[in-house]
C-alpha positions as CSV (number, residue, x, y, z in Angstrom):
1,M,32.1,-1.7,-7.0
2,S,32.0,-2.0,-10.6
3,F,28.5,-3.1,-11.3
4,S,25.8,-0.3,-11.6
5,P,22.2,-1.6,-11.5
6,D,19.1,-0.1,-13.2
7,I,16.8,-2.1,-10.6
8,S,17.2,-2.7,-7.1
9,I,15.0,-5.3,-5.3
10,V,14.8,-5.4,-1.5
11,M,14.2,-8.7,0.1
12,P,13.4,-8.7,4.0
13,C,14.4,-12.2,5.0
14,Y,13.8,-14.1,8.4
15,Q,13.8,-17.9,9.0
16,Q,12.6,-18.7,5.2
17,A,15.5,-21.1,4.2
18,A,13.0,-23.3,2.5
19,F,12.0,-20.7,-0.1
20,L,14.8,-18.4,0.0
21,E,17.0,-19.8,-3.0
22,E,14.1,-19.9,-5.4
23,A,13.1,-16.1,-4.4
24,V,16.7,-15.2,-4.9
25,R,17.1,-16.7,-8.2
26,S,13.7,-15.3,-9.3
27,V,15.3,-11.9,-9.0
28,L,18.9,-12.4,-10.2
29,D,18.2,-14.8,-13.1
30,Q,16.0,-12.1,-14.9
31,E,17.3,-11.6,-18.4
32,G,17.9,-8.5,-20.2
33,V,18.2,-5.9,-17.0
34,A,20.8,-4.9,-14.7
35,V,19.4,-5.7,-11.3
36,E,20.7,-6.1,-7.9
37,L,19.2,-7.7,-4.8
38,L,19.7,-6.5,-1.2
39,V,18.8,-9.2,1.3
40,M,18.0,-7.9,4.7
41,D,18.4,-10.7,7.3
42,P,18.2,-9.7,11.0
43,G,19.3,-12.9,12.5
44,S,18.1,-16.3,10.9
45,T,19.3,-19.4,12.7
46,D,17.6,-21.9,10.0
47,G,20.7,-22.0,7.5
48,S,19.4,-18.8,5.6
49,R,22.7,-17.3,6.1
50,E,24.9,-20.1,4.7
51,L,22.4,-20.3,1.9
52,L,23.0,-16.8,0.9
53,H,26.7,-16.9,1.2
54,G,26.8,-19.9,-1.2
55,L,24.5,-17.9,-3.5
56,Q,26.9,-15.1,-3.3
57,S,29.7,-16.9,-4.8
58,S,27.6,-17.3,-8.1
59,Y,26.0,-13.9,-8.2
60,G,28.9,-11.8,-7.0
61,E,28.1,-8.2,-5.9
62,R,24.8,-8.3,-7.7
63,L,23.6,-10.0,-4.5
64,Q,24.1,-7.7,-1.6
65,L,23.7,-9.3,2.1
66,H,23.2,-7.2,5.1
67,F,23.0,-8.9,8.4
68,A,21.8,-6.7,11.1
69,P,18.8,-6.4,13.8
70,D,16.1,-4.2,12.4
71,E,12.6,-3.2,14.0
72,G,10.5,-5.2,11.7
73,Q,9.8,-5.9,8.2
74,A,9.0,-2.2,7.2
75,D,12.2,-1.0,8.9
76,A,14.3,-3.8,7.0
77,V,12.7,-2.7,3.8
78,N,13.4,1.1,4.2
79,R,17.1,0.4,5.3
80,G,17.3,-1.6,1.9
81,M,15.9,1.4,-0.1
82,A,18.4,3.5,1.5
83,L,21.3,1.2,0.2
84,A,19.8,0.6,-3.2
85,R,21.7,2.0,-6.2
86,G,19.0,1.5,-8.9
87,K,16.6,4.1,-10.1
88,M,13.7,1.7,-10.1
89,L,12.9,-0.2,-6.9
90,G,10.6,-2.9,-5.4
91,W,10.5,-5.4,-2.6
92,L,10.0,-9.0,-2.7
93,N,9.5,-11.3,0.6
94,S,11.7,-14.2,0.8
95,D,8.9,-16.6,0.4
96,D,7.5,-15.2,-2.8
97,R,9.1,-15.1,-6.3
98,L,9.2,-13.1,-9.4
99,R,8.1,-14.4,-12.8
100,P,10.4,-14.8,-15.5
101,G,10.7,-11.6,-17.8
102,A,9.0,-9.5,-15.1
103,L,11.6,-6.6,-14.8
104,R,12.2,-6.4,-18.4
105,Q,9.8,-3.7,-18.9
106,L,10.1,-1.5,-16.2
107,S,12.4,1.0,-17.8
108,E,9.7,1.8,-20.4
109,F,7.3,3.0,-17.5
110,L,9.7,4.1,-14.6
111,N,13.1,5.4,-16.2
112,D,11.8,8.9,-15.5
113,N,12.7,11.8,-13.4
114,E,9.2,12.2,-12.4
115,P,7.3,10.1,-9.8
116,R,6.3,6.9,-11.3
117,W,5.0,3.4,-10.4
118,L,3.2,0.4,-11.8
119,Y,1.5,-2.9,-10.5
120,G,1.0,-6.2,-12.4
121,R,-0.7,-9.4,-12.1
122,C,0.2,-11.9,-9.4
123,G,-0.4,-15.5,-9.1
124,M,-0.9,-17.6,-5.9
125,I,1.3,-20.8,-5.3
126,D,1.3,-23.3,-2.5
127,E,4.6,-24.7,-0.4
128,R,5.5,-26.6,-3.5
129,G,5.1,-23.8,-6.1
130,R,1.8,-25.1,-7.5
131,S,-0.6,-22.7,-8.7
132,I,-3.6,-22.4,-6.2
133,S,-6.8,-20.3,-5.6
134,R,-7.2,-19.3,-9.2
135,F,-10.7,-17.9,-8.3
136,I,-8.9,-15.5,-6.0
137,V,-6.3,-14.6,-8.3
138,C,-9.0,-13.9,-11.2
139,Y,-11.0,-11.7,-8.6
140,K,-7.8,-9.7,-8.0
141,N,-7.2,-9.3,-11.6
142,L,-10.7,-8.0,-12.0
143,R,-10.6,-5.4,-9.4
144,G,-7.0,-4.2,-10.5
145,R,-7.6,-3.8,-14.0
146,R,-8.5,-0.2,-13.6
147,F,-7.4,2.0,-11.1
148,S,-8.7,4.7,-8.8
149,L,-8.0,5.9,-5.4
150,P,-11.5,5.6,-4.1
151,K,-11.3,2.1,-5.4
152,L,-8.3,1.3,-3.2
153,L,-9.6,2.6,-0.2
154,T,-12.4,-0.2,-0.6
155,E,-9.9,-2.9,-0.8
156,D,-6.1,-3.5,-1.3
157,F,-6.2,-5.1,-4.5
158,I,-2.5,-4.4,-5.6
159,P,-0.2,-7.3,-5.2
160,Q,2.9,-5.9,-3.4
161,M,5.3,-8.4,-4.9
162,A,4.1,-7.3,-8.5
163,A,4.3,-3.5,-7.8
164,F,7.4,-1.3,-8.7
165,W,8.3,2.4,-8.7
166,N,11.2,4.8,-9.3
167,R,13.3,6.8,-6.8
168,P,11.8,10.1,-7.3
169,L,8.3,8.4,-5.9
170,W,9.9,6.7,-3.2
171,N,11.7,9.8,-2.0
172,A,8.4,12.0,-2.4
173,A,6.1,9.4,-0.4
174,G,8.9,9.1,2.3
175,G,9.1,5.1,2.6
176,L,7.3,2.6,4.6
177,D,5.6,3.7,7.9
178,T,7.6,1.5,10.4
179,S,4.7,1.8,12.9
180,R,2.5,-0.5,10.7
181,Q,3.3,-4.3,10.7
182,L,1.0,-5.8,8.4
183,A,-0.5,-3.1,6.3
184,M,2.6,-1.1,5.5
185,D,2.5,-1.8,1.8
186,Y,-1.1,-0.7,1.7
187,D,-0.5,2.5,3.3
188,L,2.5,3.1,1.0
189,F,0.6,2.4,-2.2
190,L,-2.3,5.1,-0.9
191,R,0.5,7.5,-0.4
192,F,1.6,6.7,-3.9
193,A,-1.8,7.2,-5.5
194,A,-2.2,10.4,-3.8
195,L,1.0,11.7,-5.8
196,V,0.2,10.2,-8.9
197,E,-1.7,7.3,-10.4
198,P,0.1,4.0,-11.5
199,V,0.2,2.2,-14.7
200,V,-1.6,-1.2,-14.7
201,V,0.2,-4.0,-16.5
202,T,-1.8,-6.8,-17.5
203,R,1.2,-9.3,-17.5
204,Y,1.8,-11.6,-14.6
205,L,4.9,-10.4,-12.8
206,A,5.0,-12.4,-9.3
207,D,3.8,-15.2,-7.3
208,F,2.5,-14.8,-3.8
209,R,3.0,-17.9,-1.6
210,V,0.5,-19.3,0.8
211,H,1.9,-21.4,3.5
212,R,1.5,-22.3,7.2
213,G,4.3,-19.8,8.1
214,A,3.2,-16.8,6.3
215,K,2.4,-13.8,8.1
216,S,-0.5,-13.0,6.3
217,S,-1.9,-16.5,6.8
218,L,-1.3,-16.5,10.4
219,R,-2.7,-13.0,11.3
220,V,-5.5,-12.6,9.0
221,D,-7.8,-10.6,11.4
222,A,-5.0,-8.5,12.6
223,H,-4.1,-7.6,9.0
224,L,-7.6,-6.9,8.0
225,A,-8.0,-4.6,10.9
226,E,-5.0,-2.7,10.3
227,A,-5.8,-2.4,6.6
228,Y,-9.2,-0.7,7.8
229,A,-7.5,1.5,10.0
230,T,-5.1,2.5,7.2
231,A,-7.9,3.3,4.9
232,R,-9.3,5.4,7.4
233,T,-6.5,7.7,7.8
234,H,-6.3,8.3,4.1
235,A,-10.2,8.5,3.4
236,A,-10.9,11.9,5.0
237,E,-9.2,13.5,2.1
238,L,-12.0,12.4,-0.2
239,G,-15.0,13.6,1.6
240,W,-18.1,11.7,1.2
241,R,-16.5,9.3,-1.4
242,G,-14.0,8.3,1.3
243,Q,-16.8,7.5,3.7
244,L,-18.5,5.4,1.0
245,S,-15.2,3.5,0.3
246,L,-14.9,2.8,4.1
247,V,-18.3,1.2,4.3
248,L,-17.5,-0.9,1.3
249,H,-14.1,-1.8,2.7
250,R,-15.7,-3.2,5.8
251,I,-18.0,-5.5,3.5
252,Y,-14.9,-6.7,1.6
253,A,-13.0,-7.2,4.6
254,E,-15.7,-9.7,5.9
255,R,-15.9,-11.5,2.7
256,T,-11.9,-11.8,2.4
257,R,-11.8,-13.2,6.2
258,L,-14.1,-15.9,5.2
259,I,-12.3,-16.9,2.0
260,Y,-8.9,-17.2,3.9
261,R,-10.6,-19.5,6.6
262,L,-11.6,-21.7,3.7
263,I,-8.2,-21.7,2.0
264,K,-6.0,-21.9,5.0
265,P,-3.3,-24.5,4.5
């Protein structure tokens, strides 16, 4: 292969043909960066494979397609990261999208031999790509504008699709915990934060799509329960501050459960 990417994005994909092309193009149409996209599909039957092969004819080796069984989303991301050639990394689910220009500034912060990571802001969109839930977006921006590990233990305010890191940090943290099916990104970011604090970017880098088939929309209660269990595994290291964070985590979780019921599509 002649193409040498600086940035690699892994995209776990399963039965998301309706949103897949927009997601792929949002990565590979980024300007001013050398980026590759690794799509990990364990067996979609909704036309995703045919769509991906068609897109590959346009993007060539920048679009890497891997069709093989996996043990879930976390396993798919780990496999993709192992194959990725870029020094700067991230993952984007196949129903979300990056904002134009999102990847251009990564090298300023992440092109380093020391562990580094960052997160930016994230919008929310519906099935047709229209902006929604502006109050929630503003709240997330407010919570994420300054970072601390105790605050992260109270609530997962980091948008996964707008977070990026370098290879040294991924190797040091050890990748995703495949036993977690819903809060694997939260666990990863808590482990990242134990190693080094992130850079906080105030630009919008991505959009999170809310739709009827989204895992986060279908399993809100299970997601919140797994997030709390994840926080508990990390809280002990902070002593009384960790225990206080857990109390606040329960309060915030109940509020989040109510909000998702109100905005459920």
